Steps between C-alpha positions, in 0.01 A plus 500: 500500500330768308584561129438868409449535140633789295153617387249782493181506705210715386363650720788480742456378846566857637232632267250248629598584863456871436135444417433235764692608798326826607172324520606259778371572847854435647676748269600817671707691226411746230373401153740505206784307332606196700872457553678175563704491815614138520355136411551139579361171362379176629506172307189322400597124542264434199685763292160636371455814694726801526517634860655839559477726799559867420580793726367821344410854574348803327694814530632558851219287652565192716634166363228246449524126448312335217527128438420411128442179315514461129302228331449380142119449567243658726510395867157330575318726741763764507318791330514696828876488499572568125709807408456438138658320206823582306662386185832345550711505188637144578218337713197652348200616714555508863238530765635700799356469853543642844687192657287528813208329319718229326557162675835459323627823656362385850687171485829666383473762784435234762797305390721801518388609844446165664782297312743808448540387134596842379448663164545363156834555330447699176646453165468674166587386146747725324604407147409144546683459833329465841652753754440559864313814591602698800227498762336826607435409866560239767217315691516267801260296701513475875419119507785247492608411146370175384199505736193295364247721338146365474315484173315836482201392292218733396460858617201520731489877547694817424460811726637808329653743715818580678613226529321305237400161661504186278321195681559162351413150615816463707673848530401859563737752319521869558647729237626834598396757239689797638841362635589701807151603579526340840253217458556228748547143373472164669651165416795448275604830309664574168721803486688674238767759420539693185704800370438786743359257770789335667305403803283178450140604455209265560296414193279219591417228755367153526309322774396136490129443557 
């Protein structure tokens, strides 16, 4: 489960993305204020890293997928993937990264695609009570539920582009940056639906090495 704190974040995730997103080689929209379309979260089994995949757009540009990880300390060797830091009114300083360079995201994505483990349930604290939060979108993996997922291990290489490729010791992952762009995927596939997108759309794939 993911516990969403009633808190402020400065700068906000969307403000960080507004500065970061137009500089990506795979980004095809205009510059400007980033708008949130939908999002889902994965669980970190260790409970240390926040993992959120956001679908965003700028203006009437195309929807882009950006996986983010939130950490309470810098990710070793992660400078190339860092969006910036933000001050969380409950948790303190958070280091925010493009998840494609974070091994915790790679492991969670592999589990969702190959093991069909789904997304994290979300809860929020309201007046001292923990309440379930309605999910923005639905995801599903094409592999059989409960299938054995190998330990992902370290990230060996990341090839930015469309799709972004994440090569680990045991699995190669492909993350579609522009859902619906027509990029072909091989292996098991993760699909999603969200408001305004009723037909399942491929978001990522995983292939055993």
